[in-house]
N, C-alpha and C positions, 0 to 999 in steps of 0.2 A: 667627968662632969660634961666634957664637950660631946662626948659620945652620946650622952645620955640626952642631951639637948638636940642632937642632931637626930637620935632615934624618936624623940617626942615630937619633932618637926616631921619626920617622915611618917609617924603615926597620924598626926593630924591631916597632912597631905593625903595619906591613904583613905583616912574617913572621908575628907572632903571627894576625892575620887570615888569612893564607894557612893556616897549620897548623891553625887552627880551622876554616876552610871545609873542609880536606882531611879533617880528623878528622870534622866534621860530615857530610862527603858520604860518607864510608865507614860512618858510622853510619846514615844515611839509606839508603845501599845495603843495609847489613846488615837494617835494619828493613823494607824493600821485599822483600828475599829472604824474611825470615821471614813477612812477610806473604804473599806468593806462595805459600810451602810450607803455610802454615795454609790459604789458600783452596783449594789443591789437594787437601789433606786432606778438607776440607768437600765440595768436588766430588765426591770419591770416595765420601763417606758418603752423598750425596744420590743418586749414580749407583747405588749398591747399593739405596737405598730405592726409587728409581725401577723399577729392575729387580724388585724383589719385588713391588711394586705392579702392575707389567705381568704378571708372571706370576700373581697373583691376579686380576687383570682377565681374563685369557685363560682362566682356570679358571671364574671366575663365568660368562663367555660360553659356554665349553661347557657348562657345567651349565645355563645358560638354553636353549641350543639343545636339549639333551636333554629339559628340561621340556616345550617347546614341541612337539617331536616326540610325546613321551607323550601331551600333551594332545590333538594333532591325531589320534593312533591312538584314544585314549579316545573322542573325538568320532565318529569313523568307527564305531567299535564301538556306541556309543549310536545312532547313525544307523541302522546295519543292525539292531539290535535293534528300533528303532522300526518300520523297515520290515517285519522279521519279524512283530512285534506286530501291525502292521496287517493282514498277510496272514493271522494267526492269527485275528484278529477277524472278518474276511470269512469264513473256514472255519466259524468258530463260527456265524456268522448263516446260512450255507448249510444248516449242520446243523440248526439250530433250525427253520428253514422246513421242510426234510424230516420232521423229527420231527413236527411240526404237522400237515403233509399225511398222514404216517403215523397220526397219532392220529385225525384226521377220518376217514380210511379204515377204520381199525379200528373206529371208533365207528358208521359206517355198516354195515360187515360185522357187528357184533355185534347191531345192530337188525335187519338183515335175518335172521340166524339165529335171533334170539329169534321172529321173525314166523313163519319156517319150522318151529320147533318148535311154536309154539301151533298151526300149521295142521296139523301132523303129529298133535298130541294131538287135535285135532277130528276128524281122518280116522280115528284109531284108535278113537275113541268111536263114530263112524259104523260101522266095521267090527265093532265089538263089538254095537252095536244089530243090525245086519244078521245078525250070527253067531246073536243070541239070536231073532231073527225067524225065521230059517231053522230053527231048531230047534224051533220051536213050530209 
């Protein structure tokens, strides 16, 4: 009889343990399912954030490429302007040289003209003197 009581107690205890384990197992399964659902939600949020970040990054890359192209274009224009500027400087130097040559030529021509005037005035004076001599 005592053995039977003890065994019945053990059976009851085992039934309780089994129910407890089943209940606990179901609770753990529900908790795991809830955790999985929560993690899926977080994953979706992170995915949205990553997509937004990717779009921003792509936009930034496009803007960077545009800025690089504009910079290259500007550098090309500056280089062309520099070459054009060098060409203009060379043209200016040629014109300055030509101007200086013309100044020298005109100064020489002016001196010869002045010399010719002086000679003509002398000749006029000689002619006047001769005309006066002839009259007398």
